[in-house]
C-alpha positions, 0 to 999 in steps of 0.5 A, a space after each residue: 467781798 471785802 476786797 471789792 468793797 475796799 476797792 469801791 470805796 477807794 475809787 469813790 474817794 479818789 474820784 471825789 478827791 480829784 473832783 474837789 481838786 479840780 474845783 479848787 478852794 471852796 469845792 465849787 460852792 460859795 466864794 472862791 479866792 478870785 471872787 472877793 465876796 462879790 459873787 461871780 467877780 462882778 458884784 453889784 455892777 452885774 446886778 445892775 446890768 441884768 436889771 437894765 437888760 430885763 427892763 430893756 427887753 420888757 420895754 422892747 416888747 411893749 413898744 413892739 406890741 404898740 407898733 403892731 397895734 398902730 399899724 393894724 389900726 392904720 390899715 383899717 382906716 377911718 370907720 364910717 359914722 352912721 348918720 341920723 338918716 341911716 339910723 332912721 332908715 334902719 329903724 324903718 326897715 326893722 319895723 320899729 316906726 311906721 311910714 308916717 313917722 319915718 316921713 315926719 322924722 326924715 323931714 325934721 332931720 333934713 
């Protein structure tokens, strides 16, 4: 039992040591020797590039949506305007006004 436990602990220690050796100084965390304290070796320049990238992506999406809306609106064509005579006919058909009122208003707007 003690021998099995000792073997297990040794195996874990060796695997951890080989992992740490493969990671190099810093153990894969924090700043390594090639990073000079600027994070991933690019520093503020990489941050500017990433911000610019996301601004470009968002602007591209906005422009795409505006273009799609413009195409849809263009395909619809101009909407016909309802004239005063059309409104009068609709009101007469719905029974809102009488025939005499219809004739009088029709004479006034013509």
